[in-house]
C-alpha positions in Angstrom: -32.8 214.9 -22.7 -30.9 217.5 -22.0 -32.2 220.8 -24.7 -29.4 221.4 -26.5 -28.1 225.4 -26.7 -29.6 227.6 -28.0 -26.9 230.2 -31.0 -25.5 233.2 -29.6 -26.9 235.2 -32.2 -30.5 234.6 -34.0 -30.9 235.3 -38.1 -33.8 237.4 -38.6 -34.2 237.1 -42.0 -32.0 237.0 -45.4 -32.0 237.1 -48.9 -30.1 238.0 -52.6 -30.1 241.2 -54.3 -30.0 241.3 -58.4 -29.1 244.9 -59.8 -31.6 245.6 -63.0 -29.3 249.3 -62.6 -31.3 251.7 -61.3 -32.2 252.4 -57.9 -29.7 253.0 -54.4 -30.0 251.2 -50.8 -32.4 253.4 -49.3 -31.0 255.5 -46.4 -32.3 254.4 -43.1 -31.9 253.4 -39.1 -32.6 249.7 -38.1 -32.3 247.7 -34.7 -30.3 244.5 -36.2 -26.9 244.2 -38.0 -27.2 243.5 -41.4 -24.2 240.9 -43.5 -23.9 242.0 -46.7 -21.3 239.7 -49.5 -20.7 241.0 -52.9 -21.5 238.6 -55.1 -20.5 240.8 -57.9 -20.2 244.4 -59.0 -19.1 247.3 -56.9 -21.5 248.1 -53.7 -21.1 251.7 -52.5 -22.4 253.0 -48.7 -21.8 254.8 -46.2 -22.9 254.7 -42.3 -22.9 257.5 -40.0 -19.8 259.4 -42.1 -17.8 256.1 -42.7 -18.1 255.2 -46.7 -17.3 251.8 -47.8 -16.7 250.2 -51.2 -17.5 246.6 -51.2 -16.4 244.7 -54.3 -16.9 241.1 -55.4 -15.8 238.4 -52.6 -16.0 241.1 -50.0 -18.5 241.7 -46.7 -19.7 244.5 -45.4 -21.2 244.0 -41.3 -23.4 247.2 -40.8 -24.4 248.1 -36.7 -27.5 248.6 -35.8 -28.9 252.0 -34.4 -26.9 254.0 -37.1 -27.8 255.7 -40.0 -26.6 254.4 -43.0 -27.5 253.8 -47.0 -26.5 253.9 -50.5 -23.8 256.2 -52.1 -25.4 256.6 -55.9 -27.5 253.9 -58.0 -26.6 250.6 -58.3 -24.6 249.5 -61.2 -26.0 246.9 -64.0 -23.5 244.2 -62.4 -24.1 244.0 -59.0 -25.5 241.2 -57.3 -25.4 240.5 -53.3 -26.7 238.5 -50.6 -28.1 239.8 -47.5 -28.8 239.3 -43.7 -30.3 240.6 -40.5 -28.8 239.2 -37.1 -29.9 240.2 -33.7 -27.8 239.3 -30.5 -29.4 236.6 -27.9 -26.7 237.4 -25.4 -23.8 239.6 -24.7 -21.9 237.3 -25.9 -23.4 237.9 -29.3 -23.4 241.3 -29.3 -19.7 241.4 -29.4 -19.3 238.8 -31.5 -21.2 240.7 -34.6 -19.9 243.7 -32.8 -16.0 242.6 -33.7 -17.1 241.7 -37.5 -18.4 245.2 -37.8 -17.6 247.3 -40.9 -15.9 245.6 -44.2 -13.1 243.1 -44.6 -12.6 240.3 -48.2 -14.0 236.8 -47.6 -10.6 234.4 -46.9 -13.7 231.7 -49.1 -15.8 233.8 -51.0 -17.1 230.7 -52.7 -18.4 228.9 -50.0 -19.5 232.2 -48.3 -21.8 232.3 -51.3 -22.9 228.6 -50.8 -23.9 229.2 -47.2 -26.0 231.5 -48.4 -27.5 230.1 -50.8 -28.1 226.6 -48.4 -29.5 229.3 -46.2 -32.1 230.9 -48.5 -33.2 227.6 -49.4 -33.8 226.4 -46.2 -36.1 229.6 -45.8 -38.1 228.8 -48.4 -38.8 225.3 -47.2 -39.4 227.3 -43.6 -42.4 229.5 -44.7 -45.0 227.5 -43.3 -43.2 225.8 -40.5 -40.9 228.4 -39.3 -40.8 227.7 -35.6 -39.5 224.0 -36.7 -37.0 225.3 -39.0 -35.6 228.6 -37.1 -33.1 225.9 -35.6 -31.7 225.0 -38.8 -32.1 228.7 -40.0 -29.6 229.8 -36.9 -26.7 227.4 -38.1 -26.6 228.5 -40.9 -26.6 232.3 -40.1 -24.0 230.3 -37.5 -21.7 229.4 -40.9 -22.1 232.8 -42.3 -20.9 234.4 -39.1 -17.9 232.1 -38.8 -17.5 232.6 -42.3 -17.1 236.1 -42.2 -14.4 235.7 -38.6 -11.7 233.1 -41.0 -9.0 235.5 -41.9 -7.7 235.7 -44.9 -4.5 233.5 -45.1 -0.9 235.5 -45.3 -3.2 238.6 -46.2 -6.4 239.2 -48.9 -6.4 236.8 -51.6 -3.5 234.7 -50.3 -3.9 230.7 -49.5 -0.6 228.2 -49.0 0.0 227.9 -52.5 0.3 231.7 -53.4 -2.5 234.7 -54.3 -5.7 233.8 -55.9 -4.4 234.7 -59.3 -0.7 233.0 -58.7 -2.6 229.8 -58.1 -4.9 230.0 -61.1 -1.9 231.0 -63.1 -0.2 227.8 -62.1 -3.5 225.8 -63.0 -3.9 227.1 -66.1 -0.1 226.0 -66.6 -1.0 222.5 -65.5 -4.7 222.4 -67.1 -5.0 224.3 -70.2 -5.9 221.2 -72.8 -8.5 220.3 -70.2 -12.2 221.6 -70.5 -11.6 224.6 -68.0 -12.8 227.8 -67.4 -12.7 231.1 -64.9 -15.7 229.6 -63.3 -14.1 225.9 -63.2 -10.6 227.8 -62.1 -12.7 229.8 -59.1 -14.9 226.9 -58.2 -11.4 224.9 -57.1 -9.8 228.0 -55.3 -13.3 228.3 -53.4 -13.7 231.9 -54.5 -16.4 233.5 -57.0 -15.4 233.9 -60.3 -15.9 237.7 -60.5 -14.0 238.0 -57.7 -10.9 235.9 -59.0 -11.4 237.5 -62.8 -10.5 241.2 -60.6 -8.1 239.4 -58.7 -6.3 238.2 -61.9 -6.4 241.2 -63.9 -5.1 243.1 -61.5 -2.2 240.9 -61.1 -1.3 240.2 -64.7 -3.2 242.7 -66.8 -5.1 240.6 -68.7 -8.3 238.3 -67.9 -8.7 234.8 -67.3 -9.9 233.7 -70.5 -7.5 235.1 -72.3 -4.3 233.6 -70.3 -6.0 230.2 -70.7 -6.2 230.8 -74.6 -2.6 232.1 -74.8 -1.4 229.1 -73.4 -3.4 227.0 -76.0 -2.3 229.0 -78.7 1.5 228.3 -77.0 0.9 224.9 -77.2 -0.4 224.9 -80.9 2.4 226.9 -82.0 5.0 224.5 -80.8 2.5 221.4 -82.2 2.5 222.7 -86.0 6.2 223.4 -85.6 7.0 219.6 -84.5 3.7 217.5 -85.3 2.6 216.5 -88.5 -0.7 216.6 -87.1 -3.6 218.4 -88.7 -4.9 221.9 -87.7 -7.7 220.2 -86.6 -6.1 217.6 -84.6 -3.8 220.3 -83.0 -6.7 222.5 -82.1 -7.8 219.8 -79.8 -5.1 218.6 -78.4 -4.2 222.2 -77.8 -7.5 222.3 -75.6 -10.3 224.1 -78.2 -13.5 222.5 -79.0 -14.3 224.5 -82.0 -11.5 224.7 -84.9 -13.1 228.0 -86.2 -13.0 229.5 -82.4 -9.0 228.2 -82.8 -8.2 229.8 -85.8 -9.9 232.9 -85.0 -7.6 233.3 -81.6 -4.4 232.0 -83.2 -4.7 235.0 -85.9 -5.2 237.3 -83.1 -2.5 236.4 -81.4 0.1 235.8 -84.7 -1.0 237.4 -87.3 -1.5 234.6 -89.6 -3.5 231.3 -89.7 -2.0 228.3 -88.3 -1.1 226.9 -92.1 0.6 229.8 -92.6 2.8 229.6 -89.4 3.8 226.6 -90.2 4.5 226.9 -93.6 6.5 230.1 -92.4 8.2 227.8 -89.8 9.1 225.4 -91.9 10.0 226.7 -95.0 8.0 224.4 -97.0 4.1 223.2 -98.3 2.6 221.1 -96.0 -1.0 219.7 -96.6 -2.5 219.8 -93.5 -5.7 221.6 -93.4 
């Protein structure tokens, strides 16, 4: 049987960093390329004279032989995956060099999944690294392929519009279901923190506020146009907790659901 061709890049090591809100990335010069995917928070680094601000859903590739380090202390919410690559050939060198710098990931959620698979494989291979190195290198190839994917139509945009616009459509269609920032992000192939940041920038509110707004608007219609009880309307609108529903309703209207119904109907209806 013919030998299988080797990958053009060798994955040397990988891990995940979760901040405790103190310290910073050390200043150093290394002989490998380092790929970092920020999962949450913001990572601020420099490489020689360049400064990078890498946010959730973005990645950074640092080059060998260049001095790099952190700028300021780690934020308490910072979390990122990291791995180191060495090229096996000129083609590998060219591939890694092309990715140098920072860019938004086309599919942050999928990117993070590949990192998680890699760490699982590395853990299983600690005592049999030679047998598992090819699997590890192939997962490294997936990471590099993911980094090379261009975001469609610009950062944060897919076939159905920008990520926040796609999320807004999903909220309008499924607000009465059990949805959250996490479920929407999974549907859109990105990380919840990345979705939340883009959504706030686009619409000026959180994803959860948008979901609750859609549910409250539905409840207001049902209060006027149905004889359902307030508890039934809460469930029909997507709220699993009637107490939470009443709190959110008052926050948005300044009235309880019963007061709102009576003010619109001008009468007394015993539904609570």
